[in-house]
N, C-alpha and C positions, 0 to 999 in steps of 0.2 A: 209715898215717894221717899224713899230710903235715904234721907240726908243723915249722915252720921252713923248709919247702921253698917257695921262690918268694917273691915280694914281697907284703908286706902293704899293702893299699890304705887310705889315710887318708881319712876323709870330712870334708867341710867346704869352706869357700871359701878360696881363696888371697888374698893381699893384693892381687895384681893384679886379680883379679875384683872385689873390693870397691872398689878405686879406679876401675875402669871404671864401675861402678854409680853411685858418687858423682859422677863427672864427667858422666854422662848426666843425673842429677837436677839438677846445677848448671846445665847448659846449658838444660834445660827451664824451670827457675825463672827464669833470666835472660831468657828469651823471654816467659814467661807473666806475670810480675809487672808489667812495663810495660803490657802489653795490658790486664790487669785494672785497673790504676790509671787508664788512660784511660777504660775502661768506667765506672768509678765516677764520675769527673768528669762524663762525658757524662750519666749517669743523674741526677745531682744537678742539672745544667743543665736537663734535660727536666722535672724536678719543679718547678723555678723557673718555667719557661715555663708549665706548667699552673697554677701559682699566679697568675701575672700574668693568665692568661685568666679565672681565677675572680674575681680582683679586678675585671677588666674587666666581667664579667657583673654584679657588684654595682653598678658604676658605672652601667651601662645601666638597671638596675632603679631606681636612685636618680633618674636623669634622667627616666625615664618618670613617676615620681611627682611630682617637684618642678620639672621643666623647667629644671634647672640641675645641673651636676656639683658645684658648689662649696657651695651652701647649700640647705637645705630650705625649704619654704613659710613656715616661721616665722622664717626668717632665720638659723637656726643653721648652723654650719659642718658640712660633710659629715664624718662620723666614720670614714671608711674606714680610716685607718691605726690607729685605736684599736679598730676592729672586728677581732677575732681570727678570721680564717677558718681552717678546718682545715689548709689547705695551708701556712700560715706557722708552724705549730707546730714544735717541736723535732724531732718524729718525722719530719716531711717535709723541710723545708728551713730551719727556723729557725736551725740552727747553721751553715749554709753561705751563706745570703743574707739581706740586710736589704732591706726594701721601703719605697719612698717614693712619694708621689703629688704631682704638680704640678697643682693644680686651678684652673680658671677657669669662667666662666659656661657656655660652650659647648665647652670643650676640657679634656682631661686627658692627662697622660703618666704612666704607671706605670713605675717603675724597680725592677729587682732587681739589687742590687749584691752581688757575691761577697765573702764575708768568710772569715776563718780560712784553712784549707788550700785552699779553693776559689779564694780570691783569688790565691794563688801558683801554683796548678796550672792554672787556666783563663784564662791571659793572652790567648790568641788571641781569645776571645769577650768577656771582661770583662763590663761591665754589659749587661743586657738591658732593652729598653724596649718599651712597647706604648702606643699612643695611641687616642683615641676613634674613629679611622677604621680601626683594625685594623692600622695600619702598625707593623711590627716593626723594631727597631734593635739594634745591638750597639755596645759601646764599645771593642772590640779590633780587631785587624788582620784577622780573618777576616770572611768575607762573611755576610750575613744567612742565606743558604741553607745555609751550613755550620753555623751555630750554632742556628738555629731548625729543629727537625725536626717 
């Protein structure tokens, strides 16, 4: 009965094997985290673009009724920025963008300005603008085609 004959095999992982696994995980994390961060920034920008489009739809409905973007038929100012659309809520883009409107009788320009983390992370696109003709603009160094998807 071979007690003590031959080598006894230890089970488990060696320190080298554990270090290799840790190194592989670190490399994957170093690649995946920046990609994920860019994805989150882009997703928030696309949500802001959708919000500008929603505000633009509101403006067109207002104009159809009042023949002015700035005032209604009673002479009251357009309340677009005090109108809380679903897209501007904290759940969508409220914590990442602030929205403003420059209104005139026959023109408007809607602007989504990045705030908080979005401001520091999305410098290439910066402010997003949309006017009554559907013209899109950006405030950063990137092109409109790169920023508006």
